[in-house]
C-alpha positions as CSV (number, residue, x, y, z in Angstrom):
1,M,211.2,14.6,91.5
2,G,207.9,13.1,90.3
3,V,209.4,9.5,91.1
4,R,210.5,10.7,94.7
5,H,206.9,11.6,95.6
6,A,205.1,8.9,93.7
7,G,204.5,6.8,96.9
8,R,203.3,9.8,99.0
9,P,199.7,9.9,97.8
10,V,199.3,6.3,98.5
11,L,200.8,6.6,102.0
12,V,198.6,9.7,102.7
13,G,195.5,7.8,101.4
14,L,196.3,4.7,103.5
15,T,196.7,6.9,106.5
16,V,193.3,8.6,106.0
17,L,191.7,5.2,105.6
18,I,193.2,3.9,108.7
19,L,192.1,7.1,110.6
20,L,188.6,6.9,109.2
21,A,188.4,3.1,110.1
22,G,189.3,4.0,113.8
23,C,186.7,6.8,113.8
24,G,184.1,4.4,112.4
25,S,184.7,1.8,115.1
26,S,184.3,4.3,118.0
27,A,181.2,5.7,116.4
28,S,179.4,2.5,116.6
29,P,180.3,0.9,119.9
30,T,181.2,-2.8,120.0
31,P,180.0,-4.7,123.1
32,A,182.5,-6.0,125.6
33,A,182.7,-9.7,126.1
34,G,180.1,-9.3,128.8
35,G,177.7,-7.9,126.4
36,A,177.7,-4.3,127.5
37,A,178.8,-1.7,125.1
38,T,181.8,0.1,126.3
39,S,180.3,3.4,125.3
40,A,177.4,2.7,127.7
41,S,179.7,3.3,130.6
42,P,179.1,6.4,132.6
43,S,180.9,9.3,130.9
44,P,183.2,10.2,132.4
45,F,183.3,7.4,134.9
46,Y,186.6,8.6,136.3
47,D,186.5,12.3,137.3
48,A,189.9,14.1,137.1
49,N,188.4,17.0,139.1
50,A,187.1,14.9,142.1
51,N,188.8,15.1,145.4
52,A,189.6,11.4,145.5
53,Q,190.7,11.2,149.0
54,A,187.6,12.9,150.3
55,D,185.5,10.5,148.2
56,I,187.3,7.6,149.7
57,D,187.0,8.9,153.2
58,A,183.3,9.4,152.7
59,A,182.8,6.0,151.3
60,V,184.7,4.4,154.2
61,A,182.6,6.4,156.8
62,A,179.4,5.2,155.1
63,A,180.6,1.6,154.7
64,K,181.3,1.5,158.5
65,V,177.7,2.5,159.2
66,D,176.0,0.3,156.6
67,V,178.4,-2.7,156.9
68,R,179.6,-2.7,153.4
69,R,183.1,-2.7,151.9
70,V,184.8,0.0,149.8
71,L,185.8,-0.8,146.3
72,I,188.3,1.7,144.8
73,D,188.6,1.4,141.1
74,F,191.8,3.1,139.9
75,G,191.6,3.9,136.2
76,A,191.2,6.3,133.3
77,N,188.5,7.2,130.8
78,W,190.9,6.6,127.8
79,S,191.4,3.0,128.7
80,E,189.3,0.3,126.9
81,D,189.5,-2.0,129.9
82,C,188.5,0.8,132.4
83,T,185.5,1.9,130.3
84,A,184.5,-1.7,129.8
85,L,184.6,-2.3,133.6
86,A,182.6,0.9,134.2
87,A,180.1,-0.4,131.7
88,D,179.8,-3.8,133.6
89,F,179.5,-1.9,136.9
90,A,176.6,0.1,135.5
91,S,174.9,-3.0,134.0
92,A,171.6,-4.5,135.2
93,E,173.5,-7.6,136.4
94,V,176.2,-6.0,138.3
95,Q,175.0,-2.7,139.7
96,P,172.5,-4.1,142.2
97,F,175.2,-6.4,143.6
98,L,177.6,-3.5,143.9
99,D,174.9,-1.4,145.5
100,T,174.2,-4.1,148.2
101,H,177.8,-5.0,149.1
102,F,180.2,-2.1,148.3
103,R,180.7,1.6,148.2
104,V,182.3,2.2,144.8
105,V,184.9,5.0,144.3
106,P,186.3,5.5,140.9
107,V,189.7,7.2,141.1
108,E,191.2,8.8,137.9
109,I,194.9,8.0,137.5
110,G,195.3,9.5,134.0
111,N,198.5,8.3,132.4
112,W,199.8,7.2,135.8
113,D,200.3,10.9,136.6
114,T,197.2,11.6,138.6
115,N,196.3,10.5,142.2
116,M,199.3,8.2,142.3
117,A,199.9,8.8,146.1
118,L,196.5,7.3,146.6
119,E,197.2,4.4,144.4
120,K,200.4,3.8,146.4
121,K,198.6,4.4,149.7
122,Y,195.8,1.7,149.1
123,G,198.1,-1.1,147.9
124,G,201.0,0.1,145.9
125,A,201.3,1.6,142.4
126,S,200.4,-0.6,139.6
127,N,201.5,-0.8,136.1
128,W,198.1,-1.9,135.0
129,M,194.6,-0.4,134.9
130,P,192.0,-0.8,136.1
131,S,193.2,-1.9,139.4
132,I,191.1,-2.5,142.4
133,A,191.5,-2.0,146.1
134,I,188.9,-3.4,148.6
135,L,188.7,-1.7,152.0
136,D,186.7,-2.6,155.1
137,G,184.7,0.0,157.1
138,S,187.7,1.0,159.0
139,G,189.7,1.9,155.9
140,A,192.1,-1.2,156.1
141,V,193.1,-2.7,152.7
142,L,191.7,-6.2,152.6
143,Y,192.7,-6.8,149.0
144,R,194.6,-5.2,146.1
145,S,194.7,-6.5,142.5
146,D,195.3,-5.4,139.0
147,A,193.9,-8.9,137.8
148,I,191.0,-7.2,136.3
149,Q,193.1,-5.2,133.8
150,G,191.7,-7.4,131.0
151,A,188.1,-6.3,131.8
152,A,187.3,-5.6,128.2
153,A,187.7,-9.4,127.4
154,M,185.8,-10.4,130.6
155,S,182.1,-11.4,130.6
156,V,179.7,-9.9,133.1
157,A,179.6,-13.4,134.8
158,E,183.5,-13.2,135.2
159,V,183.2,-9.7,136.7
160,M,180.6,-11.0,139.1
161,T,182.7,-13.9,140.1
162,Y,185.6,-11.5,140.8
163,L,183.4,-9.2,142.9
164,Q,181.7,-12.0,144.8
165,K,185.0,-13.1,146.4
166,W,185.2,-9.7,148.2
167,A,181.6,-9.0,149.1
168,Q,180.7,-9.0,152.7
């Protein structure tokens, strides 16, 4: 019986070390490729309790008046790419550009189980997050992409290049 359980303390010890290593990495945030710490993103950036359709409607109405575009950011707070993008959006380099050209609406999609009707309405359900939809002031979809799903590996300059293509 002692031989049967001989490996168990080692396995338990390794499991504890792995868990502690994971906890340590989240306690001290690592910068995204763009230099912004992922934990610096607004928390939570995606609000599961928000009325996303009302937020989109309000952004479209405001964009029509101030001649901006609407950027809908479909994502989740658990996703590293989503929180990295949120941190980039809040950065000193990107936020002024967004404020000038877009009305940004973050939409929580959870584990692809929340607000999926909106995801489909504004360009089709994606298997990636974050995914972006760009609307004009009338609410028409101009562009839809999940090409920014690798946001954690993108620099702030790459995020800016992506956004500049769709600015008005």
